[in-house]
LUMTORVEX-185424 format. One line per 10 residues: for each residue x, y, z of C-alpha. Coordinates in nm, 4 decimals. Layout:
<atoms>
X:Y:Z | ...
</atoms>
This chain:
<atoms>
-28.7785:-9.0253:-9.5773 | -29.1213:-8.8779:-9.6030 | -29.1798:-8.7327:-9.1950 | -28.8035:-8.5857:-9.2428 | -28.9089:-8.4328:-9.5792 | -29.1989:-8.3203:-9.3684 | -29.0344:-8.1619:-9.0930 | -28.7482:-7.9954:-9.2817 | -29.0439:-7.8320:-9.4568 | -29.2164:-7.7175:-9.1335
-28.8504:-7.5904:-8.9971 | -28.8411:-7.4152:-9.3089 | -29.1791:-7.2386:-9.3278 | -29.0981:-7.1471:-8.9397 | -28.7827:-6.9896:-9.0361 | -28.9369:-6.7772:-9.3000 | -29.1775:-6.6604:-9.0483 | -28.9351:-6.5711:-8.8086 | -28.6235:-6.4296:-9.0174 | -28.7291:-6.0729:-9.0578
-28.7628:-6.0718:-8.6654 | -28.4467:-6.2381:-8.5981 | -28.2602:-6.0638:-8.8715 | -28.3593:-5.7144:-8.6865 | -28.2670:-5.7985:-8.3493 | -27.9230:-5.9269:-8.4823 | -27.8371:-5.6206:-8.6844 | -27.9938:-5.4129:-8.3427 | -27.6903:-5.5979:-8.1428 | -27.4473:-5.5610:-8.4174
-27.5375:-5.1319:-8.4372 | -27.5296:-5.1434:-8.0282 | -27.1829:-5.3277:-8.0167 | -27.0654:-5.0936:-8.3099 | -27.1758:-4.7574:-8.1418 | -27.0035:-4.8774:-7.7982 | -26.6832:-4.9430:-7.9750 | -26.6543:-4.6069:-8.2247 | -26.7857:-4.4108:-7.8895 | -26.5093:-4.5691:-7.6578
-26.2409:-4.4806:-7.9733 | -26.4203:-4.1539:-7.9505 | -26.3460:-4.0956:-7.6051 | -26.0113:-4.1494:-7.6521 | -25.9940:-3.9198:-7.9106 | -26.1569:-3.6075:-7.7269 | -25.8890:-3.6696:-7.4608 | -25.6152:-3.5858:-7.7358 | -25.7953:-3.2832:-7.8351 | -25.9464:-3.1826:-7.5227
-26.3292:-3.1825:-7.6654 | -26.6211:-3.3439:-7.4610 | -26.6801:-3.6812:-7.5783 | -27.0359:-3.6273:-7.5904 | -27.0261:-3.4296:-7.8801 | -26.8724:-3.7267:-8.0702 | -27.1662:-3.9128:-7.8987 | -27.4566:-3.7153:-8.0483 | -27.2559:-3.7274:-8.4004 | -27.3154:-4.1036:-8.4165
-27.7022:-4.0372:-8.2991 | -27.7477:-3.7797:-8.5511 | -27.5950:-3.9815:-8.8004 | -27.8098:-4.2678:-8.7194 | -28.1111:-4.1012:-8.7080 | -28.3797:-4.0860:-8.9148 | -28.2707:-3.7811:-9.1496 | -27.9377:-3.9523:-9.2684 | -27.8706:-4.2923:-9.3061 | -28.2382:-4.3986:-9.1921
-28.0704:-4.6966:-8.9888 | -28.2826:-4.6546:-8.6689 | -28.6252:-4.4454:-8.6216 | -28.6687:-4.2835:-8.3202 | -28.9344:-3.9950:-8.2231 | -29.0661:-4.0699:-7.8590 | -29.0011:-3.8261:-7.6347 | -29.1530:-4.0221:-7.3407 | -28.8995:-4.3011:-7.4035 | -28.6457:-4.0698:-7.4462
-28.6795:-3.8693:-7.1448 | -28.7064:-4.1892:-6.9221 | -28.3855:-4.3214:-7.0770 | -28.2228:-3.9403:-6.9942 | -28.3492:-3.9445:-6.6545 | -28.2150:-4.2918:-6.5863 | -27.8614:-4.1654:-6.7406 | -27.8986:-3.8769:-6.5201 | -27.9452:-4.0754:-6.2028 | -27.6526:-4.2824:-6.2768
-27.4099:-4.0267:-6.3552 | -27.5096:-3.8083:-6.0172 | -27.4856:-4.1045:-5.8108 | -27.1330:-4.1947:-5.9540 | -27.0121:-3.8340:-5.8993 | -27.1771:-3.7818:-5.5612 | -27.0328:-4.0925:-5.4101 | -26.6948:-4.0330:-5.5103 | -26.7134:-3.6811:-5.3155 | -26.5341:-3.6294:-5.0426
-26.7680:-3.4364:-4.7990 | -26.4738:-3.2677:-4.5875 | -26.3138:-3.1474:-4.8545 | -26.6552:-3.0468:-5.0642 | -26.7865:-2.8467:-4.7099 | -26.5836:-2.5553:-4.7020 | -26.6793:-2.4930:-5.0459 | -27.0751:-2.6153:-5.0307 | -27.2284:-2.2087:-4.9685 | -27.0716:-2.0909:-5.2861
-27.1749:-2.3927:-5.5005 | -27.5266:-2.3954:-5.3235 | -27.5514:-2.0391:-5.4590 | -27.4219:-2.0746:-5.7901 | -27.6787:-2.3712:-5.7864 | -27.9633:-2.1583:-5.7209 | -27.8848:-1.8056:-5.7516 | -27.6902:-1.8528:-6.0368 | -27.8881:-2.0810:-6.2202 | -28.2026:-1.8110:-6.1651
-27.9920:-1.5252:-6.2885 | -27.8522:-1.7221:-6.5749 | -28.2382:-1.8292:-6.6796 | -28.3295:-1.4479:-6.6496 | -28.0900:-1.3447:-6.8872 | -28.1044:-1.5950:-7.1186 | -28.5251:-1.5461:-7.1104 | -28.4880:-1.1612:-7.2483 | -28.2433:-1.2380:-7.5115 | -28.4928:-1.5007:-7.6140
-28.7568:-1.2689:-7.5904 | -28.5881:-1.0051:-7.8120 | -28.5082:-1.3105:-8.0543 | -28.7882:-1.5436:-8.1033 | -29.1899:-1.4316:-8.1003 | -29.2438:-1.5890:-7.7684 | -29.4474:-1.4838:-7.4776 | -29.2705:-1.3933:-7.1549 | -29.3337:-1.6956:-6.9807 | -29.2112:-1.9025:-7.3109
-28.8805:-1.6905:-7.3668 | -28.8176:-1.7929:-6.9763 | -28.8904:-2.1224:-7.0407 | -28.5869:-2.1478:-7.2960 | -28.3981:-1.9901:-7.0102 | -28.4814:-2.2132:-6.7326 | -28.4357:-2.5170:-6.9760 | -27.9952:-2.3913:-7.0661 | -27.9887:-2.2536:-6.7169 | -27.8118:-2.5429:-6.5225
-27.4755:-2.7072:-6.5737 | -27.3817:-3.0562:-6.6674 | -27.2208:-3.3230:-6.3647 | -27.1189:-3.5367:-6.6490 | -26.9637:-3.3050:-6.8585 | -26.8052:-3.1166:-6.5550 | -26.6773:-3.4112:-6.3679 | -26.4897:-3.5392:-6.6774 | -26.3804:-3.1941:-6.7296 | -26.1729:-3.1494:-6.3886
-26.1025:-3.5454:-6.4133 | -25.6992:-3.5863:-6.4114 | -25.6743:-3.1246:-6.4609 | -25.5558:-3.1271:-6.0947 | -25.7059:-2.7921:-6.0242 | -25.7356:-2.6088:-5.7132 | -25.9832:-2.7321:-5.4671 | -26.1983:-2.4164:-5.4429 | -26.2528:-2.4478:-5.7985 | -26.2722:-2.8366:-5.8465
-26.4805:-2.8812:-5.5429 | -26.7416:-2.5696:-5.6245 | -26.7984:-2.7130:-5.9530 | -26.8573:-3.0520:-5.8410 | -27.1184:-2.8997:-5.5878 | -27.2668:-2.6816:-5.8427 | -27.3282:-2.9106:-6.1261 | -27.4773:-3.1917:-5.8574 | -27.6889:-2.9321:-5.7156 | -27.8057:-2.7013:-5.9294
-27.9891:-2.9658:-6.1875 | -28.3094:-2.9189:-5.9169 | -28.3539:-2.5662:-5.9763 | -28.3518:-2.5937:-6.3533 | -28.5993:-2.8818:-6.3605 | -28.8176:-2.6767:-6.1108 | -28.8243:-2.3869:-6.2854 | -28.8901:-2.5873:-6.5972 | -29.1761:-2.7604:-6.4757 | -29.3349:-2.4192:-6.3008
-29.2818:-2.2237:-6.5827 | -29.4995:-2.5074:-6.7948 | -29.7653:-2.5042:-6.6061 | -29.7941:-2.1356:-6.6276 | -29.8165:-2.1507:-7.0103 | -30.0799:-2.4458:-6.9834 | -30.2678:-2.2160:-6.7031 | -30.2064:-2.4273:-6.4329 | -30.0006:-2.2413:-6.2116 | -30.0311:-2.2549:-5.8621
-30.0602:-1.9328:-5.6328 | -29.7521:-1.7686:-5.5295 | -29.7609:-1.9107:-5.1709 | -29.7902:-2.2685:-5.3252 | -29.5310:-2.2017:-5.5298 | -29.2707:-2.1471:-5.2685 | -29.4262:-2.4066:-5.0419 | -29.3658:-2.6515:-5.3565 | -28.9698:-2.5305:-5.3951 | -28.9257:-2.5436:-5.0283
-29.0573:-2.8931:-5.0307 | -28.8395:-2.9775:-5.3572 | -28.4997:-2.8837:-5.2508 | -28.5514:-2.9491:-4.8506 | -28.7431:-3.2575:-4.8786 | -28.4852:-3.4296:-5.1065 | -28.1777:-3.3163:-4.8760 | -28.3402:-3.5052:-4.5796 | -28.4847:-3.7906:-4.8059 | -28.1436:-3.8334:-4.9353
-27.9489:-3.7975:-4.6140 | -28.2031:-4.0745:-4.4972 | -28.1473:-4.3545:-4.7955 | -27.8282:-4.2764:-4.7868 | -27.7976:-4.3560:-4.4265 | -27.9810:-4.6789:-4.5159 | -27.7944:-4.7411:-4.8135 | -27.4268:-4.7052:-4.6102 | -27.5205:-4.9267:-4.3481 | -27.6747:-5.2028:-4.5829
-27.3479:-5.2220:-4.8427 | -27.1379:-5.2093:-4.4809 | -27.3136:-5.4836:-4.2679 | -27.4633:-5.7110:-4.5251 | -27.2624:-6.0335:-4.6317 | -27.3209:-6.1272:-4.9923 | -27.2384:-6.4411:-5.1063 | -27.0731:-6.2322:-5.4673 | -26.8775:-5.9432:-5.4429 | -27.0373:-5.8158:-5.7582
-27.3992:-5.7974:-5.5908 | -27.2382:-5.4854:-5.3913 | -27.2270:-5.2603:-5.6833 | -27.5719:-5.4000:-5.8105 | -27.7469:-5.2854:-5.4416 | -27.5699:-4.9532:-5.4157 | -27.7025:-4.8689:-5.7787 | -28.0603:-5.0074:-5.6347 | -28.0127:-4.7333:-5.3677 | -27.9582:-4.4738:-5.6468
-28.2637:-4.5665:-5.8072 | -28.4735:-4.5989:-5.5373 | -28.3953:-4.2700:-5.4409 | -28.4801:-4.0823:-5.7120 | -28.8269:-4.2823:-5.7552 | -28.9048:-4.2370:-5.4202 | -28.8193:-3.8699:-5.4067 | -29.0188:-3.8368:-5.7244 | -29.2894:-4.0031:-5.5996 | -29.2794:-3.7700:-5.2693
-29.2491:-3.4635:-5.4966 | -28.9064:-3.3413:-5.3959 | -28.6246:-3.3362:-5.6591 | -28.5603:-3.6855:-5.6948 | -28.2461:-3.5712:-5.8582 | -28.1011:-3.3907:-5.5642 | -28.2066:-3.7176:-5.3511 | -28.0039:-3.8967:-5.5400 | -27.6997:-3.6813:-5.4900 | -27.7277:-3.6464:-5.1224
-27.7911:-4.0030:-5.0813 | -27.4732:-4.0635:-5.3257 | -27.2686:-3.8371:-5.1081 | -27.3636:-3.9753:-4.7698 | -27.3051:-4.3237:-4.9122 | -26.9612:-4.2554:-5.0375 | -26.8188:-4.0810:-4.7340 | -26.9184:-4.3863:-4.4784 | -26.7579:-4.7303:-4.4902 | -26.8603:-4.9744:-4.7716
-26.7485:-5.3033:-4.8506 | -26.6041:-5.3269:-5.2241 | -26.5623:-4.9862:-5.2322 | -26.3221:-5.0439:-5.5256 | -26.5538:-5.2755:-5.6858 | -26.8741:-5.0103:-5.6725 | -26.6699:-4.7474:-5.7748 | -26.5344:-4.9155:-6.0882 | -26.8822:-5.0629:-6.1618 | -27.0324:-4.6924:-6.1205
-26.7750:-4.5566:-6.3474 | -26.8189:-4.8347:-6.6132 | -27.1756:-4.8288:-6.5917 | -27.1928:-4.4362:-6.6146 | -26.9738:-4.4396:-6.9212 | -27.2648:-4.6755:-7.0765 | -27.5405:-4.4467:-6.9564 | -27.3744:-4.1532:-7.0992 | -27.3024:-4.3299:-7.4241 | -27.6123:-4.4412:-7.4533
-27.8193:-4.0901:-7.3714 | -27.6211:-3.8841:-7.5882 | -27.6578:-4.1163:-7.8850 | -28.0417:-4.1481:-7.8479 | -28.0742:-3.7679:-7.8014 | -27.8824:-3.7270:-8.0975 | -28.0893:-3.9880:-8.3144 | -28.4002:-3.7624:-8.1342 | -28.2730:-3.4776:-8.3442 | -28.3056:-3.3525:-8.6811
-28.0229:-3.2145:-8.8441 | -28.1803:-3.0480:-9.1458 | -28.3589:-2.8336:-8.8682 | -28.1361:-2.8348:-8.6383 | -27.8443:-2.6817:-8.8804 | -28.0919:-2.4481:-9.0797 | -28.0108:-2.0664:-9.1006 | -28.2245:-1.9280:-8.8356 | -28.1312:-2.1986:-8.5954 | -27.7583:-2.1134:-8.6724
-27.7786:-1.7706:-8.6277 | -28.0075:-1.7609:-8.3076 | -27.8680:-2.0135:-8.1512 | -27.5239:-1.8528:-8.1886 | -27.6413:-1.5283:-8.0281 | -27.8235:-1.7268:-7.7834 | -27.4745:-1.9316:-7.6981 | -27.2456:-1.6189:-7.7203 | -27.5225:-1.4340:-7.4375 | -27.4894:-1.7523:-7.2605
-27.0955:-1.7468:-7.2515 | -27.0019:-1.4164:-7.2320 | -27.2735:-1.2248:-7.0544 | -27.5355:-1.4577:-6.8701 | -27.3110:-1.7066:-6.6957 | -27.0350:-1.4511:-6.6032 | -27.2909:-1.2178:-6.4483 | -27.4491:-1.4966:-6.2534 | -27.1484:-1.6239:-6.1305 | -27.0050:-1.2671:-5.9629
-27.3137:-1.2046:-5.8060 | -27.3992:-1.5814:-5.6892 | -26.9921:-1.5244:-5.5125 | -27.0222:-1.2022:-5.4050 | -26.8444:-1.2128:-5.0507 | -26.7105:-1.5981:-5.1716 | -26.3022:-1.5514:-5.0878 | -26.2783:-1.6207:-5.4949 | -26.0018:-1.3884:-5.6665 | -26.0676:-1.2908:-6.0145
-25.8811:-1.5431:-6.1670 | -26.1001:-1.7614:-6.0184 | -26.4216:-1.5971:-6.1340 | -26.3408:-1.6044:-6.4519 | -26.2260:-1.9434:-6.4803 | -26.5965:-2.0731:-6.3207 | -26.7801:-1.8339:-6.5210 | -26.5833:-2.0211:-6.8371 | -26.6293:-2.3430:-6.7158 | -27.0605:-2.3534:-6.7161
-27.0778:-2.6742:-6.9547 | -27.4069:-2.7473:-7.0679 | -27.4468:-3.0683:-7.1826 | -27.7299:-3.3486:-7.0661 | -27.9394:-3.1770:-6.8354 | -28.0700:-2.8737:-7.0925 | -28.1197:-3.1595:-7.3491 | -28.3280:-3.3375:-7.1520 | -28.5227:-3.0774:-7.0261 | -28.5883:-2.9832:-7.3640
-28.7940:-3.3231:-7.4042 | -29.0322:-3.1440:-7.1115 | -29.2083:-2.9125:-7.3368 | -29.2634:-3.2084:-7.6401 | -29.4324:-3.3865:-7.3274 | -29.7028:-3.1035:-7.2252 | -29.7183:-3.0572:-7.6156 | -29.6239:-2.6801:-7.6245 | -29.6386:-2.4539:-7.9392 | -29.2748:-2.4288:-7.9769
-29.1555:-2.7769:-7.8120 | -28.9674:-2.8645:-8.1174 | -28.8013:-2.5068:-8.1857 | -28.6948:-2.5060:-7.8216 | -28.5540:-2.8631:-7.8447 | -28.3437:-2.7754:-8.1757 | -28.1991:-2.4264:-7.9652 | -28.1251:-2.6092:-7.6688 | -27.9239:-2.8751:-7.8661 | -27.7294:-2.6282:-8.0819
-27.6247:-2.4434:-7.7479 | -27.5037:-2.7573:-7.5906 | -27.3029:-2.8459:-7.8790 | -27.1455:-2.4974:-7.9062 | -27.0829:-2.4474:-7.5095 | -26.9105:-2.8176:-7.5556 | -26.7025:-2.7344:-7.8191 | -26.6042:-2.4065:-7.7417 | -26.5957:-2.3587:-7.3265 | -26.4660:-2.7884:-7.3022
-26.1967:-2.7330:-7.5498 | -26.0752:-2.4017:-7.4324 | -26.0712:-2.4768:-7.0211 | -25.7420:-2.6596:-7.0039 | -25.5436:-2.4218:-7.1819 | -25.7824:-2.1058:-6.9798 | -25.6768:-2.3009:-6.6479 | -25.2909:-2.3071:-6.7570 | -25.3129:-1.9501:-6.8680 | -25.4430:-1.7785:-6.5418
-25.2058:-2.0333:-6.3348 | -25.5130:-2.2264:-6.1405 | -25.3713:-2.5598:-6.2126 | -25.1636:-2.6893:-5.9586 | -24.8589:-2.9344:-5.9239 | -24.9400:-3.3172:-5.8166 | -24.9898:-3.3827:-5.4424 | -25.0621:-3.6957:-5.2568 | -25.1398:-3.9826:-5.4517 | -25.4961:-4.1623:-5.4693
-25.5106:-4.4533:-5.1991 | -25.6583:-4.7634:-5.3635 | -25.7972:-5.0535:-5.2341 | -25.7442:-5.3786:-5.4136 | -26.0058:-5.6334:-5.3560 | -25.8371:-5.9725:-5.3803 | -26.0053:-6.1288:-5.0316 | -26.3352:-6.2785:-4.9829 | -26.6095:-6.0532:-4.8353 | -26.7559:-6.1968:-4.5522
-26.4420:-6.4384:-4.4494 | -26.2171:-6.1812:-4.2997 | -26.2629:-5.8312:-4.2213 | -25.9547:-5.7335:-4.4287 | -25.8283:-5.5040:-4.7197 | -25.5159:-5.4888:-4.9691 | -25.4559:-5.0754:-5.0416 | -25.1796:-4.9971:-5.2963 | -25.0212:-4.6317:-5.2870 | -24.7738:-4.4765:-5.4415
-24.5284:-4.2788:-5.2584 | -24.4893:-3.8921:-5.3493 | -24.1799:-3.7121:-5.3205 | -24.2949:-3.5047:-5.0275 | -24.4786:-3.7995:-4.8314 | -24.4389:-3.8511:-4.4702 | -24.2887:-4.1771:-4.4715 | -24.0529:-4.1501:-4.7870 | -23.6830:-4.2384:-4.6519 | -23.7912:-4.3983:-4.3496
-23.7812:-4.8042:-4.2388 | -24.0527:-4.9758:-4.2978 | -23.9766:-5.0460:-3.8968 | -23.9981:-4.6665:-3.8086 | -24.3711:-4.6189:-3.9582 | -24.6026:-4.6252:-3.6908 | -24.8600:-4.8269:-3.9006 | -25.1602:-4.9293:-3.7186 | -25.1116:-5.2615:-3.4958 | -25.2337:-5.5261:-3.8066
-25.1059:-5.3616:-4.0779 | -24.8656:-5.5245:-4.2698 | -24.6884:-5.4167:-4.5971 | -24.6849:-5.7390:-4.8123 | -24.4935:-5.6086:-5.1072 | -24.3080:-5.3436:-5.2522 | -24.2798:-5.2481:-5.6325 | -23.9272:-5.0234:-5.7404 | -23.8663:-4.9568:-6.0532 | -24.0711:-5.2783:-6.1855
-23.9157:-5.5221:-5.9594 | -24.1336:-5.6790:-5.6973 | -23.9204:-5.6628:-5.3528 | -24.0204:-5.8470:-5.0091 | -24.0005:-5.5814:-4.7451 | -23.7930:-5.6170:-4.4789 | -23.8047:-5.4195:-4.1411 | -23.4528:-5.2769:-4.2634 | -23.5598:-5.1255:-4.5902 | -23.6237:-4.7769:-4.6688
-23.8934:-4.6398:-4.8766 | -23.8273:-4.4192:-5.1598 | -24.0016:-4.2098:-5.4001 | -24.2302:-4.4067:-5.6421 | -24.2391:-4.6745:-5.4794 | -24.5531:-4.8914:-5.4897 | -24.6567:-5.0654:-5.1424 | -24.9464:-5.3060:-5.0920 | -25.0491:-5.3279:-4.7055 | -25.2747:-5.5709:-4.5742
-25.4753:-5.3461:-4.3335 | -25.8206:-5.4488:-4.1694 | -26.0882:-5.2631:-4.3075 | -26.1582:-5.0492:-4.0140 | -25.8238:-4.8905:-4.0109 | -25.8230:-4.7621:-4.3753 | -25.8931:-4.4042:-4.2663 | -25.5497:-4.3992:-4.0434 | -25.3401:-4.5427:-4.3161 | -25.4512:-4.2396:-4.5300
-25.4225:-3.9933:-4.2714 | -25.0391:-4.1655:-4.2412 | -25.0102:-4.1786:-4.6320 | -25.0808:-3.8117:-4.6951 | -24.8280:-3.5368:-4.8694 | -24.6730:-3.3428:-4.5547 | -24.7800:-3.0096:-4.7710 | -25.0785:-3.0915:-4.6600
</atoms>
């Protein structure tokens, strides 16, 4: 009994020592779970009100931050920059791997022009405006312009999803948002070097720019090729390992490209496009995993960046007035001028240019870039951060909520066309080179009204199930396929592209 009391006493002492740390860990885990729950609810709500979800994520972070309820204390720009860049890598990889190169290739030139000339012109106009509003030197003013010069891939990808806009708008915006980050990063780092008297000579500057952009494309292509071959040829013991391998290639592309002084973000985007346009095992699993991890990255990044801001400073009278002037200059002057000049000679009518001008959403990239002056310990670093944060909020609320309305008003939304081909990962990889694909027949589909026997399927492809009006039907040779039928086809992996071409809408 005496020994038992001694053990109980010692155990109690250990619990007393560890209890604060254990409680803090449990509170942190509880907070993370609640943040995820409220963030997911916010996504649903933001969809209903046509508002970018990042606004709600940022609001959650600001409420949790040190200047409000004091639940979390966070003020480390290095940690915020690291987490922000990791999140951007995941978001860009998710967007790039879903990009169809054959579809986006005709719009690569205007997208690239917007990503370079457009960013440069936008940064210049905002820099001149900042010089008039603040007591900045010219390099400091242009730095503010560079920070806000690029559009945001996460916001643009989310905005385009399900809106069914015309191809030239959709693919131009996708290409621009994926490729314009390197230009903004290059301008930001160059101007910081100029302010800190570490700027290279003009010839060296141009050489660095050429290597950052060109080197990133070359490295991205090489890493993408290696990644696609690995994901196609390697037979892993679990299907869950394929998404992790794909994400590992994304992180490798960014880090390796950055260490070689190229644009890591552009390297990731190019590698993702190359990987996504080659045959992949467990493609559906990879895409689903990327979508989920991309949402986690967005939520974590914006909540964290929201915690980083000081609401009492952000919503001061000076920041509100000057921030609104800069925001309206960006939305109504800088972006339209940059868009129209960058698209000179491109085959866009005035309605499409108008929409492209208004679709320049700002989001994560400007906020993450706004941390760079803090890391460099520049004089106006907190002011930069507050102004950029305010511009992102106003851009998201005003432009993000009005884009669907503007698209309909300009008549740029198109009727639904071909339904996408879905791959259902049901079979064990490494045992059989087979996939099950799911497809819903549209009203203008080539196979609508035909009997199964009359359809020129690849030799080893077979319809294994038809779902019609909620009923599961066993296919027969004489059965006619109808509009809205959902068909499941068992097919060799190598023939998926043939099935995709066979099932295309007759109008395409």
